[in-house]
C-alpha positions as CSV (number, residue, x, y, z in Angstrom):
1,M,66.2,194.7,-84.4
2,E,62.8,196.2,-85.0
3,I,59.8,194.8,-83.1
4,K,56.7,194.8,-85.2
5,P,53.4,195.3,-83.5
6,T,51.0,192.4,-83.8
7,P,47.2,192.5,-83.7
8,Q,45.9,191.6,-80.3
9,R,44.7,188.0,-80.2
10,E,41.6,186.7,-78.5
11,E,43.6,184.7,-75.9
12,E,45.7,187.8,-75.1
13,L,42.5,189.9,-74.6
14,L,41.1,187.3,-72.3
15,F,44.1,187.3,-69.9
16,L,45.4,190.8,-70.3
17,E,42.3,192.9,-70.7
18,Y,39.2,191.1,-69.4
19,F,40.7,189.5,-66.4
20,N,43.1,192.2,-65.3
21,T,42.0,192.3,-61.7
22,D,45.1,194.2,-60.7
23,R,43.1,197.2,-61.7
24,L,40.8,196.8,-58.7
25,F,43.7,197.1,-56.2
26,R,44.7,200.6,-55.3
27,S,47.4,200.3,-52.6
28,I,48.9,196.9,-53.2
29,K,49.4,194.4,-56.0
30,R,46.9,191.6,-56.3
31,A,49.6,188.9,-55.8
32,D,50.6,190.6,-52.5
33,Y,47.0,190.7,-51.4
34,V,46.6,187.0,-52.2
35,L,49.5,186.2,-49.9
36,L,48.2,188.5,-47.1
37,Y,44.8,186.9,-47.5
38,A,46.4,183.4,-47.1
39,I,48.3,184.6,-44.0
40,R,45.1,185.9,-42.5
41,S,43.1,182.8,-43.4
42,H,45.6,180.4,-41.9
43,A,46.5,182.4,-38.8
44,G,46.3,180.3,-35.6
45,E,45.9,176.9,-37.3
46,R,48.5,175.2,-35.1
47,G,47.0,176.7,-32.0
48,R,49.3,179.7,-32.1
49,P,47.1,182.8,-32.3
50,G,48.0,185.1,-35.2
51,R,50.8,183.0,-36.5
52,T,51.0,181.5,-40.0
53,Y,53.9,179.2,-40.7
54,L,55.8,179.5,-43.9
55,A,55.8,175.8,-44.5
56,D,52.0,175.8,-44.4
57,L,51.7,178.7,-46.8
58,S,54.2,177.1,-49.1
59,R,52.0,173.9,-49.3
60,E,48.7,175.9,-49.6
61,L,49.9,178.2,-52.3
62,G,52.1,175.8,-54.2
63,V,55.1,178.2,-53.9
64,P,58.6,177.0,-52.9
65,I,59.7,178.3,-49.6
66,P,62.7,180.3,-51.0
67,S,60.4,182.2,-53.4
68,L,57.8,182.7,-50.6
69,S,60.6,183.9,-48.3
70,R,61.6,186.7,-50.8
71,T,58.0,187.8,-51.1
72,V,57.5,187.8,-47.3
73,E,60.7,189.7,-46.8
74,R,59.4,192.4,-49.3
75,L,56.1,192.6,-47.4
76,Q,58.0,192.9,-44.1
77,D,60.1,195.8,-45.6
78,R,56.8,197.5,-46.4
79,G,55.5,197.1,-42.9
80,F,52.8,194.5,-43.7
81,V,54.1,191.5,-41.8
82,T,56.5,190.5,-39.0
83,W,58.6,187.5,-39.6
84,K,60.0,185.4,-36.8
85,T,61.3,182.0,-35.8
86,D,59.3,179.8,-33.5
87,R,62.2,178.1,-31.7
88,N,59.9,175.4,-30.2
89,A,58.6,174.4,-33.6
90,G,61.8,175.0,-35.4
91,Q,60.0,176.9,-38.1
92,T,59.5,180.5,-39.2
93,Y,56.1,182.2,-39.1
94,V,54.6,185.5,-40.2
95,K,52.0,187.7,-38.6
96,L,50.0,190.5,-40.2
97,T,50.6,194.0,-38.8
98,S,47.8,196.4,-38.1
99,K,48.9,198.3,-41.2
100,A,48.2,195.2,-43.3
101,V,44.9,194.5,-41.7
102,E,43.8,198.1,-42.4
103,L,45.0,197.9,-46.0
104,M,43.2,194.6,-46.6
105,D,40.0,196.1,-45.1
106,D,40.2,199.1,-47.5
107,E,40.9,196.8,-50.5
108,H,38.0,194.5,-49.4
109,R,35.7,197.5,-49.3
110,R,36.7,198.4,-52.8
111,M,36.0,194.8,-54.0
112,R,32.6,194.9,-52.3
113,E,31.8,198.2,-54.1
114,V,32.7,196.7,-57.5
115,Y,30.8,193.5,-56.7
116,D,27.7,195.5,-55.6
117,R,27.9,197.4,-58.9
118,I,28.1,194.1,-60.8
119,R,25.1,192.8,-59.0
120,A,23.1,196.0,-59.7
121,E,23.9,195.9,-63.4
122,I,23.7,192.2,-64.3
123,P,20.5,190.2,-63.7
124,P,20.9,187.5,-61.1
125,D,20.4,184.6,-63.5
126,E,22.9,186.0,-65.9
127,L,25.4,186.6,-63.1
128,A,25.0,183.1,-61.8
129,R,25.7,181.6,-65.3
130,S,28.6,183.9,-65.8
131,L,30.2,183.0,-62.4
132,A,29.7,179.3,-63.1
133,T,31.5,179.8,-66.5
134,L,34.3,181.7,-64.8
135,K,34.7,178.9,-62.3
136,R,35.1,176.4,-65.1
137,I,37.5,178.7,-66.9
138,A,39.6,179.1,-63.8
139,E,39.7,175.3,-63.3
140,I,40.9,174.9,-66.9
141,V,43.6,177.5,-66.4
142,R,44.6,176.0,-63.0
143,T,45.1,172.5,-64.5
144,A,46.8,173.7,-67.7
145,E,50.3,173.3,-66.2
């Protein structure tokens, strides 16, 4: 069966070219960074310093625990998290390793450099309008399920 090329459509360009933020990340995939960011953001919420419970992440990210567990296992294999069971709480939790924190700091510096370039090249009023439009687009995409 021959697959014929098709002209690129506007909607494909929007999601594949214009919003391909994976390009910004050098040492990790965007999806992995999002999970590491969530782990970091929720660490210590239950009064346990550095710990983020899988159940909390599942609720926050809207990802079923089995899928989340596979991703966390992969991150553990790469040395970015430790994954343990809190016997008192009867739940599993994850903690970022120093390797993950270092990697996230490097990636954040890259994002900051790109954002600074955006701010330097786009006038403030145009950037504000653009960001407001992007927020609206993101909300439409988020509720498109």
